[in-house]
C-alpha positions as CSV (number, residue, x, y, z in Angstrom):
1,M,98.1,130.7,49.2
2,H,99.5,132.6,52.4
3,E,98.7,131.4,55.7
4,L,97.1,135.0,56.9
5,M,95.1,134.8,54.1
6,I,93.6,131.6,54.5
7,F,92.7,133.1,58.3
8,F,91.5,136.3,57.2
9,G,89.2,134.2,54.2
10,T,87.8,132.1,57.4
11,M,87.5,134.8,60.0
12,G,85.3,136.5,57.1
13,G,83.3,133.8,55.9
14,I,82.3,133.0,59.4
15,F,81.0,136.5,59.7
16,M,79.1,136.7,56.8
17,F,77.8,133.2,56.6
18,G,78.0,131.9,60.2
19,M,79.4,128.4,60.7
20,V,79.4,127.3,57.1
21,G,81.7,130.2,56.1
22,V,84.3,128.5,57.7
23,I,84.4,126.4,54.1
24,I,83.1,129.1,51.8
25,G,85.3,131.8,53.1
26,P,88.5,130.1,52.1
27,I,87.5,128.8,48.8
28,I,85.9,132.7,48.4
29,A,89.6,133.7,49.0
30,A,91.5,131.4,46.6
31,L,88.9,132.5,43.8
32,F,89.7,135.7,44.2
33,V,93.9,135.4,44.5
34,T,93.4,132.9,41.3
35,I,91.2,135.7,39.5
36,W,94.0,138.4,40.4
37,E,96.2,136.0,39.0
38,I,95.0,135.3,35.8
39,Y,94.4,138.7,35.4
40,G,98.3,140.2,35.9
41,Q,99.1,136.9,33.1
42,A,96.3,138.2,31.0
43,F,97.0,141.8,30.7
44,Q,101.0,141.4,31.3
45,D,101.7,143.7,28.5
46,I,99.3,146.3,29.1
47,L,99.9,146.4,33.1
48,P,103.2,148.2,34.7
49,A,106.4,145.9,35.5
50,T,106.4,145.6,39.4
51,G,109.5,144.8,41.5
52,F,109.0,141.0,40.9
53,V,108.9,141.3,37.0
54,L,111.9,143.8,37.0
55,R,114.2,141.6,39.1
56,R,112.9,138.3,36.7
57,K,113.8,140.4,34.1
58,E,117.5,141.3,35.2
59,K,118.1,137.7,36.1
60,A,117.8,136.8,32.1
61,V,119.8,139.1,31.3
62,D,123.2,137.3,30.7
63,P,125.9,140.1,31.6
64,E,129.0,138.2,29.6
65,S,126.9,138.6,26.7
66,E,127.1,142.5,26.1
């Protein structure tokens, strides 16, 4: 998880839960990111392709085979 996401999770946790939010905030942020990635993998056939997926497909194509 990116450091900025950890920072915002910590700040949001402190804002919502007080000092206990130092622990709870990043955990909730990590769960959100994990669920987002699982959703993207589960519905990759339905969701439109993004730049990352398009670049990965371009690398998979071998130009010498054409």
